[in-house]
N, C-alpha and C positions, 0 to 999 in steps of 0.2 A: 436540512441543516446547512447553513452557509458559514464558511470561514474564508477570509481573503487569502489568496495564494501567498505563500511565504510568510504568513503570520505564524506565531508560535502556537503549536498544538497544545490544548489544555483539556481536551474532552475526557481523557482518562489518565489517571496518575501513573498507572502501570501499563506495561505492554505484555501481551501473551501470544506466543507462537503456539499454534495447535498442530500436532502431528497429523498430516493429511491421510496417512495410511491407516491409523487406528481411529482418529477422530476423538480419542479420549485423553491422550497424554499431552500435557502442555507445559511450556516453560514460561513462568510468570516472573517478572522482574521490574524494578523501578529503574528506568533508563538513566544513565549518566550523560547521554548525548541529548542535544536539543532536537526536538521534533518540529518540523515546519510543515504547515498545511499545504496541500495541493489538491485541487479539484473537488472541493466541497461546494457543489453548485446547488442553487435553489431557484425555483421559478420566480421571476420578477427581479432578480439580481443580475446585472450585466456580468459577463465573463468574456475573456479573450477568445477570439475566433481565429482560425488559421489552419494550415495544413501541417502535418508532422510526417517525418519519414516513415515509410512502410515498415522499415526495420524496427523503429520505435514501438509501433503498435504490436508487431509480432513478439518482440522481446517482453513487453509489458504483459501480454497474454501468457507467455511462457512463465514469467515470474508468478503470476496468479495461479498457474497450474501447480506450482510447488510450494506456495506460501499461503498459510492461513493465519491471519493476525487479528487479534481482538474480536473474535467471532462472537456475535450476539445471539440471543435466543430468538428475538424477533427479526423482521426484515425491514429494509427501507426500500420503498418503491420510487423509481425515478419520477419526480414530479414535473420534469420537463416534457415527458411523453404524454400523449392523450390517455385518459383513464381507460383502463382495461387492456392497454397495449404496453404498459411499462414493465421493464425487467426489475427484478428485485436483487438486493445485495444484503449481506448480513455480516460484513466484517471490513477489514482494512488491509492495506498493503504497506510495507515499509521498504524504502529504497535507501541504501546508504549514500550519503553525499560526501562533502568535504569532511575532513577529520572533525568529529564532534557533532556532526549533523546527520539526521535521517529525515527523509521526506515521508509524511503521513498522508495517505490518500484513501478515500473510500473505495470499496471493492468495485463500485460502479464506474470508476474513473475511465476504464477502457471503453465502456459504453458511451460516456460523455464525449470522448474523443471521436469515436467512430460514428455515432448517431447524431450528435449535436454540434460537431465542429469545434469543440473545446480545444484550445491550444495552451497546453501547460507551459510554464516558464522554461526557458532553454536549459537552465541548470538541472531541472528534473529530467528533461529529455536526454541530456548528456548522461546523467546518473543512471537512468534505465539502460541506455545503450552500453554502459560500462559494466553492468552486472555480469559476473562470471557464473553462469548457471551450473557448470560442471563442478566448480568449487562448492557451491551451495549444496549440491546433491551429496557431497561427501562429508558434510558436517553432521556430527552426532552429539547429542546431549543427554545423558551420557550414553544411553543405549537406543535412543530414538532419533530419527533424522529430523533435523531442523535446519532450514535454509538461513544463512546469514546470521549466525549467533554473534551478536555484537561483541567487540573487543572487551568492553567492561565486564561482560558476563563470563567470557572465556577466562579472564584473570581469576575469577572466583573459583574456577575448577582446578587451578594449579596448586 
């Protein structure tokens, strides 16, 4: 599935964070922020190539270790890899950007960067490097840990 980088995300109307610890509890909501696509690559479609800082790749992996977003029942196989060697993903990742913006990337985005030389837009690289994983680990909704509960959802709890 291909979407151009920084185009508006329209794949799903709602977003859902799934609790990684239990795998059962989820926070579903219709986001008030604009979601922008990052890293939705497809064989036969050109994509930007280049290097990224090692710290970016490490931080993106760390985000994926704590965040499960829009997890699907099926999986998507990387179609840029040879058949039989392709990793699979079944969800997405959200990275907060400027106020009112969140970046929406497939879970395979780290694979695309490390295995296929994909170079995400600099605003995404900067946003990933700005993620405060310590703050994400402390957020709960209401009794289940969820990383980066967006501001519009937090207001509903008040």
